N, C-alpha and C positions, 0 to 999 in steps of 0.2 A: 676428634673425626666423629661426623653426626651419621649415624645410619636409617635410611631411609628403605622405602618399599620392602622386597622379601628379603635383607640381608634384615632390619629389624626382627621381621618374622622367626627368621631362624633363631636368632638371641633370645625372643625369647623362651623359643623348644626347647633349646640348651639351658638356659636358666632352671625352668621345670625341670627337667631331668636332671642336671644336678641338682634341684633340693630334695628328689624322689630320692634319691639315691645317699647325699646327706642322711636323708629320717631312715631310711631302712637300716641303714646301719648303728645311728642312735636310739631307733624307736623298734625295731625289732618288725613284728605281725602289726605293730601298731600305726604303720607306716602308712595304710591307704587312709587309717582313720583321719591322723592327723593329716592328709595335704588335703582329705575334702574340709577339712574347720579351714585349714589355711587358707584355701583355692573362697571359698563361699563367705569368711576374711574380707576378705580381698574385692569381693565384686557387693557387700553389703555396703547401702550410705549409711552412715550413722542418726541416729535416733537424735531425735533432739528434747532436751532437756525439760521437761516440765515445768512451765511456769511456776512461779513463786506465789506467798498472797499478796504480796506486793505488787507486784507486777499485774499481776487481776486485776486489783482496786485500779476502778480508771474515777476521776469524778465526774458525776453526773452536768446534766446539760441539762438547764426549763427555759422553755420559753423565754424568748427572746434577753436569754442573758438572766434573770433572773436568779437570787440565791435560791430559793425555792419552790416548790411545783405553788397556783394558786387552786383554791378549792371548787369544784363542782361550780359550775354557773357563773362562772367568776373571767374575765377578760385580762391575759397578762398584757402590761407595756411596758416602753421601756423610748423616755425621750431623753433627745439629745437636741439643746439651741445649737447655731452658727456660734464656731470661732472667730470671733474678729468680722472679719470681710471676707475671710478664704477659704476657714471649712464647713461648708453645708450643716444643717442640720439633719435629723435624723427623727422619724416619726416608726417606731414595730408595736404592733400588733400579734399579737397571739403568733408568735413568730415570723411572721410576714413583714416588710419593709414597706413601709407607703409610702415614705419620702426618703429620699439620698439624693445626694449629688449625683452615687453611683445609677440612679436610677432617671437622672436629670431634669429630677419635678420639682427641685427649691429653687428659692430665687430672695429674692430681699425683701425684708418685710417682715410680713407675716403669713408662715409656711401653716395650714389648717386640713386635718382631715377628717369627715365628716363619716361616726358610723353608727348604726340601729343600732338603741339599748338594748333591743327587745334579743331580735337573733345574735348581733355579736359582726352583723356583714359589715366589711366596708362599702360606702355609699359614695363617696367624693374626696380628690384632695386639690386642693388653691393654694395658690399661693396670692399674696396683696402688697405691691412695693409703697411700704409706708414712709419714704422719703419725698419719691417724686410722680406718687401714681393719683389718682383719684378715689377720696376717701369714700365715694358714693360708691363704688364698685363692690365694699367690704358689705355696705350697709343694704347692699340690697340681698347677698351672701343671706345676712343676718335675719337679716326680719322673716325669713318663709319661714325658719325653719321648725322640722314637725317635734309637738310635744316625745321629750324621751331622747328625742336625737342628740350623742354623744359626741364636744367637739374638741379636737387634740389641736395646738396651737404650741408651736416652735418657730422662736423668734430667730433672726440673721442680720447680721448688721444694723438696722435702726428700725425699732418694730412701733416707734410711736411718735414722729412727725405730724403725719400728717391726722392722727385719731380726736375726732372729737368728740363732743359733748355724749351725743348721741351713739357711738361708736363706744364710746366706755361705757355708757349704760345698760346695752347690749351684750359686753364680756358680764359685766356685775349681774345682770340676769340670769345668764350660764356658771352664774359661783363665785367669780374672781372676787376677790377683794385687791389685787395687789394692781391693777388697770387704771382703776385713777391715779396712780402714782407713776403709772409708766412712762419714763421721760426719756429721752434721746441714747440710741445707742445700748439702753439697757439690755440684761439678758434676762430672759421670760421663758418660761415650758408653762403649760396648763392644761386642767384638761374639767372640761364644765360639760351642762348636761342642760338641754331646754326643758325647763320646768319646775327644774331642779329646788326644792324646799330651804336647804341648808346652804350653807357655802362650802365652795370646793374644797377636801384636805388634798388635792393633788394641783398644787403650784410654788413655783416657786421665780423668785424675783432677786437680780443682782445689780444692784445699780451703779451706771458710767459714775465712776467719781476717779481723778486724777490721782489721788493719795492711794486707789487702794486698786488700780488696774491692773489686771495679769498682761492685757498686752497696750499696746501703747496707742493709747483712746479708747480706746474697749476693755472691759468686764469678763472673764472668765466663762468658759462654758460651761451651763447648767448641764447636771443630766438625774433624771428622775426616773421612778418605776416603783410599778407596783401591783397589783388585782385592783378591777370591777367587777362590783354587781352588777349580773345581766336582770333588768330590768323586768317584773312579768309581765307579760302582755294583755292587754287593755278587753276587760269581758264589755261586751256587748247585751 
């Protein structure tokens, strides 16, 4: 039978009374302190065990998922090219996602983010369809770039069909060595800069090849990260 309301209260009082009598019989004068300890123990919540040293250790997370922090006056970045024509590319800078499918600002072809090379401030993002688009749009975008502008590029699906000699030359002037041979459905990630004196160390290309493609008709996606030094301000 289930006790409810007043009957439950009566049962609790009887239980406490019986416990008091038993304690008086067994412990004599110590029954009061025993009952106080009993009641206090019942009302206190158990304390949590302190964390062990292993539990306190948590792996540190660095900007854009890098394995280590960048030096001062350097920008942390991560580029991921698209996977086939299904998963869009990503461009992360200083832990901020500039381009991604989640942001709904990627597209087939070349996905480009422009960044101020002195301040590290993102300037603009844009996509250029290199399969069915007009290459003149890309030329108008690249020609007037200011000195020191950083150019982040991640391919998606086909980055090269519409490229012509001038567009390839403009990317070469930004520091690319792979764009000269970039072909249909190659995977490509690249970071260059307007006015760069040497070739960029930040570039990867995966050739579209039936014998080695990871996906049917496409090579595997490329991922590249690193730290880019900021350009010193131009003295007037």
